[in-house]
DRENVEXPA-527624 format. One record per residue: residue number from 1; residue in three letters; x, y, z of N, C-alpha, C, O in turn. Coordinates in steps of 0.001 Angstrom, whole numbers, plus 500000, padded with zeros to 6 digits. Layout:
# DRENVEXPA-527624
+-----+--------+--------+--------+--------+--------+---------+--------+--------+--------+--------+--------+--------+--------+
! num ! residu !  neast ! nnorth !    nup ! caeast ! canorth !   caup !  ceast ! cnorth !    cup !  oeast ! onorth !    oup !
+-----+--------+--------+--------+--------+--------+---------+--------+--------+--------+--------+--------+--------+--------+
! NUM !    Ala !      X !      Y !      Z !      X !       Y !      Z !      X !      Y !      Z !      X !      Y !      Z !
...
+-----+--------+--------+--------+--------+--------+---------+--------+--------+--------+--------+--------+--------+--------+
# end
This chain:
# DRENVEXPA-527624
+-----+--------+--------+--------+--------+--------+---------+--------+--------+--------+--------+--------+--------+--------+
! num ! residu !  neast ! nnorth !    nup ! caeast ! canorth !   caup !  ceast ! cnorth !    cup !  oeast ! onorth !    oup !
+-----+--------+--------+--------+--------+--------+---------+--------+--------+--------+--------+--------+--------+--------+
!   1 !    Met ! 715969 ! 082782 ! 638634 ! 715917 !  081338 ! 638619 ! 714705 ! 080910 ! 637792 ! 713578 ! 081316 ! 638079 !
!   2 !    Asn ! 714934 ! 080104 ! 636783 ! 713870 !  079671 ! 635890 ! 713689 ! 078159 ! 636027 ! 714543 ! 077384 ! 635596 !
!   3 !    Lys ! 712579 ! 077750 ! 636623 ! 712324 !  076322 ! 636791 ! 711225 ! 075902 ! 635826 ! 710216 ! 076591 ! 635673 !
!   4 !    Val ! 711430 ! 074793 ! 635196 ! 710444 !  074241 ! 634275 ! 709964 ! 072922 ! 634851 ! 710758 ! 072043 ! 635187 !
!   5 !    Lys ! 708651 ! 072802 ! 634957 ! 708081 !  071555 ! 635458 ! 707414 ! 070828 ! 634294 ! 706674 ! 071426 ! 633512 !
!   6 !    Thr ! 707681 ! 069561 ! 634197 ! 707110 !  068758 ! 633126 ! 706432 ! 067546 ! 633736 ! 706967 ! 066907 ! 634642 !
!   7 !    Ala ! 705263 ! 067244 ! 633234 ! 704553 !  066062 ! 633690 ! 704235 ! 065191 ! 632487 ! 703854 ! 065685 ! 631426 !
!   8 !    Ser ! 704393 ! 063915 ! 632666 ! 703998 !  063003 ! 631599 ! 703190 ! 061880 ! 632231 ! 703497 ! 061397 ! 633322 !
!   9 !    Tyr ! 702175 ! 061490 ! 631530 ! 701283 !  060452 ! 632016 ! 701282 ! 059311 ! 631008 ! 701006 ! 059505 ! 629824 !
!  10 !    Val ! 701590 ! 058147 ! 631492 ! 701626 !  056980 ! 630635 ! 700825 ! 055879 ! 631304 ! 700995 ! 055600 ! 632491 !
!  11 !    Ser ! 699967 ! 055270 ! 630542 ! 699187 !  054165 ! 631070 ! 699398 ! 052958 ! 630180 ! 699151 ! 053015 ! 628975 !
!  12 !    Leu ! 699844 ! 051893 ! 630755 ! 700052 !  050679 ! 629997 ! 698980 ! 049643 ! 630291 ! 699104 ! 048484 ! 629895 !
!  13 !    Lys ! 697933 ! 050056 ! 630982 ! 696853 !  049126 ! 631285 ! 696110 ! 048768 ! 630011 ! 695814 ! 049632 ! 629186 !
!  14 !    Arg ! 695819 ! 047518 ! 629863 ! 695022 !  047057 ! 628732 ! 693673 ! 046624 ! 629269 ! 693571 ! 046039 ! 630348 !
!  15 !    Ile ! 692654 ! 046919 ! 628508 ! 691318 !  046472 ! 628896 ! 691227 ! 045000 ! 628527 ! 691382 ! 044622 ! 627366 !
!  16 !    Thr ! 690974 ! 044182 ! 629531 ! 690896 !  042748 ! 629289 ! 689518 ! 042182 ! 629584 ! 689259 ! 041009 ! 629314 !
!  17 !    Asp ! 688636 ! 042997 ! 630130 ! 687296 !  042529 ! 630445 ! 686541 ! 042253 ! 629144 ! 686339 ! 043178 ! 628357 !
!  18 !    Pro ! 686124 ! 041029 ! 628898 ! 685446 !  040700 ! 627641 ! 684165 ! 041500 ! 627417 ! 683836 ! 041835 ! 626279 !
!  19 !    Glu ! 683448 ! 041805 ! 628481 ! 682209 !  042581 ! 628349 ! 682507 ! 044006 ! 627894 ! 681790 ! 044546 ! 627051 !
!  20 !    Ala ! 683548 ! 044618 ! 628435 ! 683929 !  045976 ! 628031 ! 684387 ! 045994 ! 626577 ! 684075 ! 046929 ! 625840 !
!  21 !    Ile ! 685113 ! 044985 ! 626168 ! 685574 !  044900 ! 624780 ! 684382 ! 044729 ! 623847 ! 684341 ! 045343 ! 622781 !
!  22 !    Arg ! 683424 ! 043911 ! 624228 ! 682235 !  043693 ! 623408 ! 681450 ! 044992 ! 623242 ! 680997 ! 045305 ! 622141 !
!  23 !    Ile ! 681288 ! 045748 ! 624325 ! 680556 !  047012 ! 624273 ! 681290 ! 048018 ! 623394 ! 680660 ! 048730 ! 622612 !
!  24 !    Ala ! 682611 ! 048085 ! 623512 ! 683403 !  049004 ! 622691 ! 683280 ! 048657 ! 621212 ! 683163 ! 049552 ! 620375 !
!  25 !    Arg ! 683305 ! 047361 ! 620880 ! 683152 !  046940 ! 619481 ! 681775 ! 047295 ! 618939 ! 681648 ! 047707 ! 617786 !
!  26 !    Glu ! 680742 ! 047135 ! 619767 ! 679390 !  047497 ! 619337 ! 679288 ! 048994 ! 619064 ! 678687 ! 049409 ! 618073 !
!  27 !    Met ! 679878 ! 049805 ! 619944 ! 679852 !  051251 ! 619754 ! 680631 ! 051646 ! 618504 ! 680222 ! 052551 ! 617777 !
!  28 !    Glu ! 681747 ! 050974 ! 618252 ! 682574 !  051271 ! 617089 ! 681834 ! 050961 ! 615784 ! 681974 ! 051684 ! 614797 !
!  29 !    Asn ! 681063 ! 049905 ! 615787 ! 680371 !  049475 ! 614578 ! 678969 ! 050061 ! 614433 ! 678273 ! 049761 ! 613463 !
!  30 !    Asp ! 678553 ! 050884 ! 615375 ! 677221 !  051493 ! 615318 ! 677185 ! 052537 ! 614199 ! 677966 ! 053488 ! 614223 !
!  31 !    Pro ! 676290 ! 052372 ! 613221 ! 676253 !  053331 ! 612108 ! 675774 ! 054724 ! 612519 ! 675958 ! 055684 ! 611770 !
!  32 !    Ala ! 675165 ! 054843 ! 613692 ! 674684 !  056149 ! 614146 ! 675776 ! 056965 ! 614838 ! 675592 ! 058157 ! 615084 !
!  33 !    Ser ! 676913 ! 056336 ! 615153 ! 677983 !  057076 ! 615821 ! 678736 ! 057925 ! 614804 ! 678830 ! 057569 ! 613629 !
!  34 !    Leu ! 679268 ! 059045 ! 615265 ! 679968 !  059981 ! 614387 ! 681402 ! 059523 ! 614145 ! 682031 ! 058927 ! 615019 !
!  35 !    Ser ! 681903 ! 059805 ! 612963 ! 683304 !  059506 ! 612660 ! 684184 ! 060586 ! 613300 ! 683686 ! 061593 ! 613801 !
!  36 !    Ala ! 685476 ! 060361 ! 613273 ! 686411 !  061341 ! 613836 ! 686320 ! 062672 ! 613093 ! 686394 ! 063736 ! 613708 !
!  37 !    Lys ! 686159 ! 062612 ! 611774 ! 686034 !  063834 ! 610982 ! 684763 ! 064590 ! 611358 ! 684774 ! 065815 ! 611481 !
!  38 !    Glu ! 683674 ! 063856 ! 611540 ! 682411 !  064503 ! 611905 ! 682489 ! 065114 ! 613298 ! 681941 ! 066189 ! 613540 !
!  39 !    Leu ! 683170 ! 064428 ! 614214 ! 683346 !  064982 ! 615560 ! 684175 ! 066263 ! 615523 ! 683851 ! 067232 ! 616211 !
!  40 !    Ala ! 685245 ! 066273 ! 614722 ! 686072 !  067471 ! 614599 ! 685265 ! 068622 ! 614002 ! 685368 ! 069759 ! 614462 !
!  41 !    Tyr ! 684465 ! 068327 ! 612979 ! 683625 !  069349 ! 612361 ! 682639 ! 069925 ! 613379 ! 682458 ! 071140 ! 613451 !
!  42 !    Cys ! 682006 ! 069055 ! 614163 ! 681061 !  069522 ! 615195 ! 681766 ! 070371 ! 616239 ! 681206 ! 071354 ! 616723 !
!  43 !    Phe ! 683004 ! 069996 ! 616594 ! 683769 !  070783 ! 617548 ! 684054 ! 072172 ! 617002 ! 683862 ! 073164 ! 617705 !
!  44 !    Tyr ! 684514 ! 072257 ! 615744 ! 684797 !  073555 ! 615133 ! 683554 ! 074434 ! 615116 ! 683629 ! 075627 ! 615409 !
!  45 !    Lys ! 682423 ! 073852 ! 614776 ! 681171 !  074615 ! 614745 ! 680782 ! 075069 ! 616150 ! 680280 ! 076179 ! 616325 !
!  46 !    Ser ! 681013 ! 074210 ! 617161 ! 680609 !  074550 ! 618530 ! 681425 ! 075702 ! 619105 ! 680943 ! 076421 ! 619980 !
!  47 !    Ile ! 682675 ! 075891 ! 618617 ! 683468 !  077006 ! 619127 ! 683328 ! 078243 ! 618248 ! 684027 ! 079238 ! 618440 !
!  48 !    Gly ! 682420 ! 078168 ! 617287 ! 682086 !  079357 ! 616509 ! 682872 ! 079556 ! 615237 ! 682796 ! 080627 ! 614634 !
!  49 !    Met ! 683627 ! 078560 ! 614806 ! 684380 !  078709 ! 613564 ! 683442 ! 078531 ! 612376 ! 682561 ! 077671 ! 612386 !
!  50 !    Asp ! 683643 ! 079347 ! 611367 ! 682873 !  079219 ! 610140 ! 683661 ! 078300 ! 609217 ! 684596 ! 078733 ! 608544 !
!  51 !    Val ! 683274 ! 077029 ! 609191 ! 684032 !  076036 ! 608436 ! 683164 ! 075398 ! 607356 ! 681944 ! 075292 ! 607478 !
!  52 !    Asp ! 683842 ! 074983 ! 606305 ! 683190 !  074228 ! 605237 ! 683746 ! 072813 ! 605312 ! 684950 ! 072611 ! 605157 !
!  53 !    Tyr ! 682890 ! 071843 ! 605545 ! 683302 !  070455 ! 605762 ! 684172 ! 069953 ! 604617 ! 685210 ! 069337 ! 604859 !
!  54 !    Asp ! 683774 ! 070203 ! 603395 ! 684513 !  069668 ! 602246 ! 685892 ! 070305 ! 602081 ! 686821 ! 069645 ! 601616 !
!  55 !    Ser ! 686038 ! 071561 ! 602449 ! 687354 !  072189 ! 602304 ! 688335 ! 071731 ! 603376 ! 689541 ! 071693 ! 603131 !
!  56 !    Ile ! 687842 ! 071386 ! 604547 ! 688725 !  070935 ! 605617 ! 689111 ! 069472 ! 605418 ! 690274 ! 069098 ! 605568 !
!  57 !    Phe ! 688131 ! 068662 ! 605082 ! 688354 !  067221 ! 605000 ! 688290 ! 066726 ! 603554 ! 687607 ! 065744 ! 603261 !
!  58 !    Ala ! 688981 ! 067388 ! 602681 ! 689018 !  066945 ! 601289 ! 689833 ! 065658 ! 601200 ! 690941 ! 065577 ! 601732 !
!  59 !    Asp ! 689292 ! 064681 ! 600543 ! 689999 !  063387 ! 600408 ! 690904 ! 063359 ! 599219 ! 691564 ! 062350 ! 598969 !
+-----+--------+--------+--------+--------+--------+---------+--------+--------+--------+--------+--------+--------+--------+
# end
């Protein structure tokens, strides 16, 4: 007997608190925060991969 269990999680909640939205916008526009590409590069380095930033994220 082969049983497969599947779980899916869906959240339709929207953040409506004006203060939370303001804080998120400030964090998004902060020049000191890392971009998604930089975060991915840091992750690869943290798990020990020998990566070259320009070869992975060539534009």
